[in-house]
N, C-alpha and C positions, 0 to 999 in steps of 0.2 A: 288602293290610291287616295292619298290625303288630298286635301284642299288644294295645297301649294301645288301638287304635282298636278292636279285637273288644270289650274290655271297656267302652267309652265306648257303641257301640254297643249291646250287651246292654241297659247301665245303661239307655239313653235308652227302649228296648223293655220294660223291666220297672220302672218308676219305683219300686214297692212294696219292690225290694230296692236296698241301699246299694251304692255302685259297689266299697266296698274287698269286702265279701262274691263279690261276683261276681268281681273279682281273684284272687280266694282257690280259688274255684270253678275259674276257667279255669287257675291254675295247676297245681291238682291233678290236672286231667285230663291236662294235656301230661306232668307228673312220671307218671302211671301209665303213658301211653304210652311213655314213654322207658325207665321200669321194665321193661314186657313186653319191649321190643326187646333192652335188654340181657340180658336172660335167656333170648333166643332164642326168643321167641315172636311170631307172626304178630299183629298188630293190624286186627281189621276192625270197622268201622264201617259198619253195613247202610245203603246209600243214599247213602252218602259216597265211601267208599274203604277201601283196605289197605294198610298199611304191612309191610315185610318188609326185613330184611337179606339183601344177597346178598354171597358172598364173592367176592373179585376176587383173581386169583391173581397173583404176583410176577411182575414182566415187565422187560423194558430198556425205556427211553425214550430218545429223543434231542431234544438241545436244539436245535430247529431254527436259532437264531442261530448257535451257536456250532459245532455237529456233536456236542457231546460226548455220550458214552453214559453214561447213570446207571441205576442201580438202583432201582425202585420195589418197596417190600416187599408182601407179601400184605396185604390190607386189607379192610375191609367197606365197603359200600356201601348207602345206604339206598335203597329203590324204593318208588315209590307208586304204586297202581295205581287208577284212579278207577271207583268202584261205577257200575253200568248207569245208574241215576238220576240222578245227578249230570252225566254224559257226556250224556245224553238233554236234561236241562234246559239245560244249556250250549251244546248245538248247537242247540236250538230257537230259544232267545232269541237268541243270536248271529246265526242264520239269519233272523231277523225284522227285525231292527235293525241 
C-alpha cells in the first residue's frame, strides 16, 4: 500500500473528513516518526510494532562480478519489529485463506 492509497482508504472510511486533512494527518504522523528516529529514539506503536535504528559497522565488500574490493562506511539501518497483535492477526488470516 502506498501513502496515497492509505489516504484514499482512510477518506473512504471517514466520509466526514476531507481527504486533504487526512493527507496532512498522515504526513504529520510520518514526520514525527522520522524526527524521533533521527534524534535516536525508538518508536513503538502498541499492537503494530516498533522502529529502531541499528548501527552497521564499516566493512569490506566484494563485487561478485569483478572481484574488486570496496569499503563500506559505517551506517545506520532502520529495523522494524512487528508487535505481537500484528503478528498474530497476520498469521491467523494467512493460515485460514
